TORKOL-4160 file (C-alpha; in steps of 0.2 Angstrom, whole numbers, padded with zeros to 4 digits, m for minus):
301
<pt num="1" X="0362" Y="m0523" Z="m0448"/>
<pt num="2" X="0344" Y="m0522" Z="m0450"/>
<pt num="3" X="0335" Y="m0515" Z="m0466"/>
<pt num="4" X="0327" Y="m0498" Z="m0461"/>
<pt num="5" X="0316" Y="m0488" Z="m0472"/>
<pt num="6" X="0327" Y="m0473" Z="m0472"/>
<pt num="7" X="0346" Y="m0472" Z="m0468"/>
<pt num="8" X="0352" Y="m0455" Z="m0462"/>
<pt num="9" X="0371" Y="m0452" Z="m0465"/>
<pt num="10" X="0377" Y="m0441" Z="m0451"/>
<pt num="11" X="0373" Y="m0438" Z="m0432"/>
<pt num="12" X="0375" Y="m0420" Z="m0431"/>
<pt num="13" X="0360" Y="m0408" Z="m0427"/>
<pt num="14" X="0352" Y="m0410" Z="m0445"/>
<pt num="15" X="0354" Y="m0429" Z="m0444"/>
<pt num="16" X="0347" Y="m0430" Z="m0427"/>
<pt num="17" X="0332" Y="m0419" Z="m0431"/>
<pt num="18" X="0328" Y="m0429" Z="m0447"/>
<pt num="19" X="0328" Y="m0445" Z="m0436"/>
<pt num="20" X="0317" Y="m0437" Z="m0423"/>
<pt num="21" X="0305" Y="m0431" Z="m0436"/>
<pt num="22" X="0304" Y="m0448" Z="m0445"/>
<pt num="23" X="0302" Y="m0457" Z="m0428"/>
<pt num="24" X="0287" Y="m0446" Z="m0424"/>
<pt num="25" X="0280" Y="m0453" Z="m0441"/>
<pt num="26" X="0284" Y="m0470" Z="m0436"/>
<pt num="27" X="0296" Y="m0473" Z="m0450"/>
<pt num="28" X="0310" Y="m0486" Z="m0446"/>
<pt num="29" X="0326" Y="m0476" Z="m0447"/>
<pt num="30" X="0345" Y="m0479" Z="m0445"/>
<pt num="31" X="0357" Y="m0465" Z="m0442"/>
<pt num="32" X="0375" Y="m0469" Z="m0447"/>
<pt num="33" X="0390" Y="m0458" Z="m0440"/>
<pt num="34" X="0407" Y="m0460" Z="m0445"/>
<pt num="35" X="0415" Y="m0453" Z="m0429"/>
<pt num="36" X="0414" Y="m0460" Z="m0412"/>
<pt num="37" X="0402" Y="m0447" Z="m0405"/>
<pt num="38" X="0385" Y="m0438" Z="m0409"/>
<pt num="39" X="0384" Y="m0420" Z="m0412"/>
<pt num="40" X="0394" Y="m0415" Z="m0428"/>
<pt num="41" X="0402" Y="m0399" Z="m0426"/>
<pt num="42" X="0393" Y="m0397" Z="m0409"/>
<pt num="43" X="0408" Y="m0404" Z="m0398"/>
<pt num="44" X="0407" Y="m0402" Z="m0379"/>
<pt num="45" X="0422" Y="m0406" Z="m0368"/>
<pt num="46" X="0415" Y="m0412" Z="m0351"/>
<pt num="47" X="0432" Y="m0417" Z="m0343"/>
<pt num="48" X="0446" Y="m0404" Z="m0344"/>
<pt num="49" X="0438" Y="m0389" Z="m0335"/>
<pt num="50" X="0426" Y="m0395" Z="m0322"/>
<pt num="51" X="0411" Y="m0389" Z="m0333"/>
<pt num="52" X="0405" Y="m0391" Z="m0351"/>
<pt num="53" X="0416" Y="m0382" Z="m0363"/>
<pt num="54" X="0411" Y="m0381" Z="m0381"/>
<pt num="55" X="0425" Y="m0383" Z="m0394"/>
<pt num="56" X="0412" Y="m0381" Z="m0408"/>
<pt num="57" X="0395" Y="m0372" Z="m0409"/>
<pt num="58" X="0391" Y="m0364" Z="m0392"/>
<pt num="59" X="0376" Y="m0352" Z="m0393"/>
<pt num="60" X="0358" Y="m0351" Z="m0399"/>
<pt num="61" X="0358" Y="m0340" Z="m0414"/>
<pt num="62" X="0342" Y="m0330" Z="m0416"/>
<pt num="63" X="0335" Y="m0338" Z="m0400"/>
<pt num="64" X="0317" Y="m0331" Z="m0403"/>
<pt num="65" X="0316" Y="m0342" Z="m0418"/>
<pt num="66" X="0328" Y="m0356" Z="m0415"/>
<pt num="67" X="0320" Y="m0373" Z="m0413"/>
<pt num="68" X="0334" Y="m0380" Z="m0402"/>
<pt num="69" X="0330" Y="m0366" Z="m0389"/>
<pt num="70" X="0312" Y="m0373" Z="m0388"/>
<pt num="71" X="0318" Y="m0391" Z="m0387"/>
<pt num="72" X="0331" Y="m0385" Z="m0373"/>
<pt num="73" X="0316" Y="m0378" Z="m0363"/>
<pt num="74" X="0306" Y="m0394" Z="m0365"/>
<pt num="75" X="0322" Y="m0403" Z="m0358"/>
<pt num="76" X="0325" Y="m0390" Z="m0345"/>
<pt num="77" X="0343" Y="m0390" Z="m0352"/>
<pt num="78" X="0354" Y="m0376" Z="m0346"/>
<pt num="79" X="0357" Y="m0360" Z="m0357"/>
<pt num="80" X="0360" Y="m0342" Z="m0352"/>
<pt num="81" X="0345" Y="m0331" Z="m0354"/>
<pt num="82" X="0357" Y="m0316" Z="m0354"/>
<pt num="83" X="0368" Y="m0312" Z="m0369"/>
<pt num="84" X="0386" Y="m0310" Z="m0367"/>
<pt num="85" X="0393" Y="m0293" Z="m0365"/>
<pt num="86" X="0402" Y="m0285" Z="m0379"/>
<pt num="87" X="0418" Y="m0275" Z="m0377"/>
<pt num="88" X="0430" Y="m0267" Z="m0390"/>
<pt num="89" X="0448" Y="m0267" Z="m0385"/>
<pt num="90" X="0464" Y="m0261" Z="m0392"/>
<pt num="91" X="0480" Y="m0269" Z="m0387"/>
<pt num="92" X="0471" Y="m0279" Z="m0374"/>
<pt num="93" X="0464" Y="m0263" Z="m0366"/>
<pt num="94" X="0445" Y="m0259" Z="m0367"/>
<pt num="95" X="0441" Y="m0243" Z="m0377"/>
<pt num="96" X="0435" Y="m0228" Z="m0368"/>
<pt num="97" X="0416" Y="m0226" Z="m0368"/>
<pt num="98" X="0416" Y="m0213" Z="m0381"/>
<pt num="99" X="0427" Y="m0224" Z="m0393"/>
<pt num="100" X="0417" Y="m0239" Z="m0390"/>
<pt num="101" X="0401" Y="m0231" Z="m0395"/>
<pt num="102" X="0410" Y="m0223" Z="m0410"/>
<pt num="103" X="0416" Y="m0241" Z="m0415"/>
<pt num="104" X="0400" Y="m0249" Z="m0412"/>
<pt num="105" X="0390" Y="m0236" Z="m0422"/>
<pt num="106" X="0403" Y="m0238" Z="m0437"/>
<pt num="107" X="0401" Y="m0257" Z="m0437"/>
<pt num="108" X="0382" Y="m0256" Z="m0437"/>
<pt num="109" X="0382" Y="m0243" Z="m0451"/>
<pt num="110" X="0394" Y="m0254" Z="m0461"/>
<pt num="111" X="0383" Y="m0270" Z="m0459"/>
<pt num="112" X="0367" Y="m0259" Z="m0464"/>
<pt num="113" X="0376" Y="m0253" Z="m0480"/>
<pt num="114" X="0381" Y="m0271" Z="m0485"/>
<pt num="115" X="0363" Y="m0277" Z="m0481"/>
<pt num="116" X="0356" Y="m0262" Z="m0491"/>
<pt num="117" X="0366" Y="m0268" Z="m0507"/>
<pt num="118" X="0360" Y="m0286" Z="m0505"/>
<pt num="119" X="0342" Y="m0279" Z="m0503"/>
<pt num="120" X="0343" Y="m0270" Z="m0519"/>
<pt num="121" X="0348" Y="m0287" Z="m0528"/>
<pt num="122" X="0366" Y="m0283" Z="m0529"/>
<pt num="123" X="0378" Y="m0298" Z="m0527"/>
<pt num="124" X="0395" Y="m0289" Z="m0525"/>
<pt num="125" X="0409" Y="m0291" Z="m0513"/>
<pt num="126" X="0404" Y="m0284" Z="m0496"/>
<pt num="127" X="0420" Y="m0274" Z="m0495"/>
<pt num="128" X="0413" Y="m0262" Z="m0508"/>
<pt num="129" X="0402" Y="m0255" Z="m0493"/>
<pt num="130" X="0417" Y="m0253" Z="m0482"/>
<pt num="131" X="0427" Y="m0236" Z="m0481"/>
<pt num="132" X="0444" Y="m0243" Z="m0479"/>
<pt num="133" X="0451" Y="m0227" Z="m0473"/>
<pt num="134" X="0438" Y="m0224" Z="m0461"/>
<pt num="135" X="0442" Y="m0227" Z="m0442"/>
<pt num="136" X="0436" Y="m0244" Z="m0436"/>
<pt num="137" X="0435" Y="m0251" Z="m0454"/>
<pt num="138" X="0447" Y="m0265" Z="m0448"/>
<pt num="139" X="0434" Y="m0269" Z="m0434"/>
<pt num="140" X="0420" Y="m0270" Z="m0446"/>
<pt num="141" X="0430" Y="m0282" Z="m0457"/>
<pt num="142" X="0435" Y="m0293" Z="m0442"/>
<pt num="143" X="0416" Y="m0294" Z="m0437"/>
<pt num="144" X="0411" Y="m0298" Z="m0454"/>
<pt num="145" X="0423" Y="m0312" Z="m0456"/>
<pt num="146" X="0419" Y="m0319" Z="m0439"/>
<pt num="147" X="0400" Y="m0319" Z="m0443"/>
<pt num="148" X="0401" Y="m0325" Z="m0461"/>
<pt num="149" X="0417" Y="m0336" Z="m0461"/>
<pt num="150" X="0425" Y="m0327" Z="m0475"/>
<pt num="151" X="0433" Y="m0310" Z="m0477"/>
<pt num="152" X="0423" Y="m0295" Z="m0484"/>
<pt num="153" X="0433" Y="m0297" Z="m0501"/>
<pt num="154" X="0425" Y="m0315" Z="m0502"/>
<pt num="155" X="0408" Y="m0312" Z="m0494"/>
<pt num="156" X="0393" Y="m0308" Z="m0505"/>
<pt num="157" X="0382" Y="m0293" Z="m0501"/>
<pt num="158" X="0367" Y="m0303" Z="m0507"/>
<pt num="159" X="0371" Y="m0318" Z="m0495"/>
<pt num="160" X="0373" Y="m0306" Z="m0480"/>
<pt num="161" X="0356" Y="m0298" Z="m0484"/>
<pt num="162" X="0348" Y="m0315" Z="m0482"/>
<pt num="163" X="0357" Y="m0318" Z="m0465"/>
<pt num="164" X="0344" Y="m0321" Z="m0452"/>
<pt num="165" X="0349" Y="m0312" Z="m0435"/>
<pt num="166" X="0336" Y="m0307" Z="m0423"/>
<pt num="167" X="0340" Y="m0304" Z="m0405"/>
<pt num="168" X="0356" Y="m0307" Z="m0396"/>
<pt num="169" X="0364" Y="m0325" Z="m0396"/>
<pt num="170" X="0362" Y="m0335" Z="m0380"/>
<pt num="171" X="0377" Y="m0346" Z="m0374"/>
<pt num="172" X="0372" Y="m0365" Z="m0371"/>
<pt num="173" X="0380" Y="m0367" Z="m0354"/>
<pt num="174" X="0375" Y="m0385" Z="m0353"/>
<pt num="175" X="0385" Y="m0389" Z="m0368"/>
<pt num="176" X="0379" Y="m0388" Z="m0386"/>
<pt num="177" X="0386" Y="m0406" Z="m0390"/>
<pt num="178" X="0378" Y="m0412" Z="m0374"/>
<pt num="179" X="0361" Y="m0405" Z="m0380"/>
<pt num="180" X="0362" Y="m0414" Z="m0396"/>
<pt num="181" X="0366" Y="m0430" Z="m0387"/>
<pt num="182" X="0351" Y="m0428" Z="m0376"/>
<pt num="183" X="0340" Y="m0425" Z="m0392"/>
<pt num="184" X="0347" Y="m0442" Z="m0399"/>
<pt num="185" X="0342" Y="m0452" Z="m0384"/>
<pt num="186" X="0331" Y="m0467" Z="m0390"/>
<pt num="187" X="0336" Y="m0465" Z="m0408"/>
<pt num="188" X="0345" Y="m0479" Z="m0418"/>
<pt num="189" X="0362" Y="m0472" Z="m0420"/>
<pt num="190" X="0377" Y="m0483" Z="m0426"/>
<pt num="191" X="0394" Y="m0473" Z="m0421"/>
<pt num="192" X="0410" Y="m0477" Z="m0429"/>
<pt num="193" X="0402" Y="m0482" Z="m0445"/>
<pt num="194" X="0408" Y="m0472" Z="m0460"/>
<pt num="195" X="0398" Y="m0473" Z="m0476"/>
<pt num="196" X="0410" Y="m0477" Z="m0491"/>
<pt num="197" X="0397" Y="m0478" Z="m0506"/>
<pt num="198" X="0378" Y="m0477" Z="m0509"/>
<pt num="199" X="0370" Y="m0487" Z="m0523"/>
<pt num="200" X="0353" Y="m0484" Z="m0531"/>
<pt num="201" X="0345" Y="m0497" Z="m0541"/>
<pt num="202" X="0348" Y="m0511" Z="m0529"/>
<pt num="203" X="0335" Y="m0524" Z="m0525"/>
<pt num="204" X="0331" Y="m0515" Z="m0508"/>
<pt num="205" X="0330" Y="m0498" Z="m0517"/>
<pt num="206" X="0346" Y="m0490" Z="m0510"/>
<pt num="207" X="0361" Y="m0499" Z="m0503"/>
<pt num="208" X="0372" Y="m0489" Z="m0492"/>
<pt num="209" X="0389" Y="m0497" Z="m0490"/>
<pt num="210" X="0399" Y="m0495" Z="m0473"/>
<pt num="211" X="0414" Y="m0502" Z="m0465"/>
<pt num="212" X="0403" Y="m0515" Z="m0456"/>
<pt num="213" X="0394" Y="m0520" Z="m0472"/>
<pt num="214" X="0380" Y="m0515" Z="m0484"/>
<pt num="215" X="0363" Y="m0509" Z="m0478"/>
<pt num="216" X="0347" Y="m0509" Z="m0489"/>
<pt num="217" X="0334" Y="m0495" Z="m0487"/>
<pt num="218" X="0321" Y="m0487" Z="m0497"/>
<pt num="219" X="0329" Y="m0470" Z="m0496"/>
<pt num="220" X="0344" Y="m0461" Z="m0489"/>
<pt num="221" X="0346" Y="m0443" Z="m0482"/>
<pt num="222" X="0364" Y="m0436" Z="m0482"/>
<pt num="223" X="0366" Y="m0423" Z="m0469"/>
<pt num="224" X="0384" Y="m0418" Z="m0473"/>
<pt num="225" X="0391" Y="m0401" Z="m0468"/>
<pt num="226" X="0391" Y="m0387" Z="m0480"/>
<pt num="227" X="0410" Y="m0389" Z="m0482"/>
<pt num="228" X="0407" Y="m0407" Z="m0488"/>
<pt num="229" X="0393" Y="m0402" Z="m0499"/>
<pt num="230" X="0403" Y="m0388" Z="m0507"/>
<pt num="231" X="0415" Y="m0400" Z="m0513"/>
<pt num="232" X="0402" Y="m0413" Z="m0518"/>
<pt num="233" X="0411" Y="m0416" Z="m0534"/>
<pt num="234" X="0426" Y="m0423" Z="m0526"/>
<pt num="235" X="0416" Y="m0433" Z="m0513"/>
<pt num="236" X="0404" Y="m0441" Z="m0526"/>
<pt num="237" X="0414" Y="m0448" Z="m0540"/>
<pt num="238" X="0409" Y="m0446" Z="m0558"/>
<pt num="239" X="0399" Y="m0432" Z="m0566"/>
<pt num="240" X="0385" Y="m0444" Z="m0572"/>
<pt num="241" X="0383" Y="m0453" Z="m0555"/>
<pt num="242" X="0376" Y="m0439" Z="m0545"/>
<pt num="243" X="0367" Y="m0422" Z="m0549"/>
<pt num="244" X="0376" Y="m0407" Z="m0542"/>
<pt num="245" X="0370" Y="m0402" Z="m0526"/>
<pt num="246" X="0357" Y="m0388" Z="m0530"/>
<pt num="247" X="0356" Y="m0380" Z="m0512"/>
<pt num="248" X="0370" Y="m0384" Z="m0501"/>
<pt num="249" X="0364" Y="m0371" Z="m0488"/>
<pt num="250" X="0349" Y="m0382" Z="m0483"/>
<pt num="251" X="0358" Y="m0393" Z="m0470"/>
<pt num="252" X="0348" Y="m0387" Z="m0455"/>
<pt num="253" X="0331" Y="m0389" Z="m0463"/>
<pt num="254" X="0329" Y="m0407" Z="m0459"/>
<pt num="255" X="0310" Y="m0408" Z="m0460"/>
<pt num="256" X="0313" Y="m0401" Z="m0478"/>
<pt num="257" X="0325" Y="m0414" Z="m0481"/>
<pt num="258" X="0313" Y="m0427" Z="m0475"/>
<pt num="259" X="0299" Y="m0421" Z="m0486"/>
<pt num="260" X="0310" Y="m0421" Z="m0501"/>
<pt num="261" X="0316" Y="m0439" Z="m0498"/>
<pt num="262" X="0298" Y="m0445" Z="m0495"/>
<pt num="263" X="0293" Y="m0437" Z="m0512"/>
<pt num="264" X="0308" Y="m0443" Z="m0521"/>
<pt num="265" X="0306" Y="m0461" Z="m0515"/>
<pt num="266" X="0287" Y="m0461" Z="m0517"/>
<pt num="267" X="0284" Y="m0463" Z="m0498"/>
<pt num="268" X="0266" Y="m0459" Z="m0493"/>
<pt num="269" X="0259" Y="m0460" Z="m0475"/>
<pt num="270" X="0243" Y="m0456" Z="m0467"/>
<pt num="271" X="0237" Y="m0461" Z="m0450"/>
<pt num="272" X="0229" Y="m0476" Z="m0457"/>
<pt num="273" X="0242" Y="m0481" Z="m0469"/>
<pt num="274" X="0259" Y="m0489" Z="m0467"/>
<pt num="275" X="0274" Y="m0481" Z="m0477"/>
<pt num="276" X="0274" Y="m0487" Z="m0495"/>
<pt num="277" X="0289" Y="m0485" Z="m0506"/>
<pt num="278" X="0288" Y="m0485" Z="m0525"/>
<pt num="279" X="0305" Y="m0481" Z="m0530"/>
<pt num="280" X="0322" Y="m0478" Z="m0522"/>
<pt num="281" X="0329" Y="m0461" Z="m0518"/>
<pt num="282" X="0346" Y="m0453" Z="m0513"/>
<pt num="283" X="0344" Y="m0435" Z="m0506"/>
<pt num="284" X="0359" Y="m0424" Z="m0502"/>
<pt num="285" X="0353" Y="m0408" Z="m0493"/>
<pt num="286" X="0335" Y="m0410" Z="m0499"/>
<pt num="287" X="0340" Y="m0412" Z="m0517"/>
<pt num="288" X="0337" Y="m0430" Z="m0525"/>
<pt num="289" X="0353" Y="m0436" Z="m0533"/>
<pt num="290" X="0353" Y="m0445" Z="m0550"/>
<pt num="291" X="0352" Y="m0463" Z="m0552"/>
<pt num="292" X="0369" Y="m0473" Z="m0551"/>
<pt num="293" X="0383" Y="m0476" Z="m0538"/>
<pt num="294" X="0388" Y="m0462" Z="m0527"/>
<pt num="295" X="0405" Y="m0465" Z="m0519"/>
<pt num="296" X="0412" Y="m0455" Z="m0505"/>
<pt num="297" X="0430" Y="m0455" Z="m0498"/>
<pt num="298" X="0428" Y="m0467" Z="m0484"/>
<pt num="299" X="0425" Y="m0459" Z="m0467"/>
<pt num="300" X="0422" Y="m0441" Z="m0473"/>
<pt num="301" X="0404" Y="m0443" Z="m0467"/>
């Protein structure tokens, strides 16, 4: 394999975004993906139903602010301009109009109470804002779990108050995975290439070890999922080998990751200057890791 300036680990939305940004800066980049496809958790089935069917991510969240929606517009990529209708049911039967309104109002008030706790700086379990004996409390708990990925007993009021949600979500009818693949066109992506270890301090700056052999680079950006980052201690062996990931939620801010890795590697670029690297860097979700050897469990990225 060639020796790029920057290696990006992961060909999901974050990795592809980072690669596109670096390409716009004329920085030589290589994206390594352990699986046999592009997209990460955006997975589109194009064969079983006669139309794209998303098995992972499948809508634009906060579409008015979502940069992927803007990119879809530029590509004339299909997505619905109309939000999905929302119905409340009991035993598979829709609620009456009066019940549905009562349920929706209860859920809205519950979310407002959770957000209010967080806005006051209180980091408490979201369930403390739910009246468990109230009608529709179970619906509120179910909606919270669906949105946050954890139950109200595990969810933080402070985290929820920071949750950005403006305007109704819009389904990506053309397939979210297909959109990420379109955005990756023209980028140097190596599929089925799991990263097994990352070395700092090599002659090249950083050495990324893969099943196909080592790759030297000036810097590496790891765009692992939040699940991987949350268990970083088990994926990066040795407490002294890597710093703890400081902000595991910065996985979709790829331009922030790029700026961080440029800063850590001493990369400077202007219109008249080529990229110059003074020291190697390993960045995980925008946070530079300590010097040493960072080993992953082969194939997890």
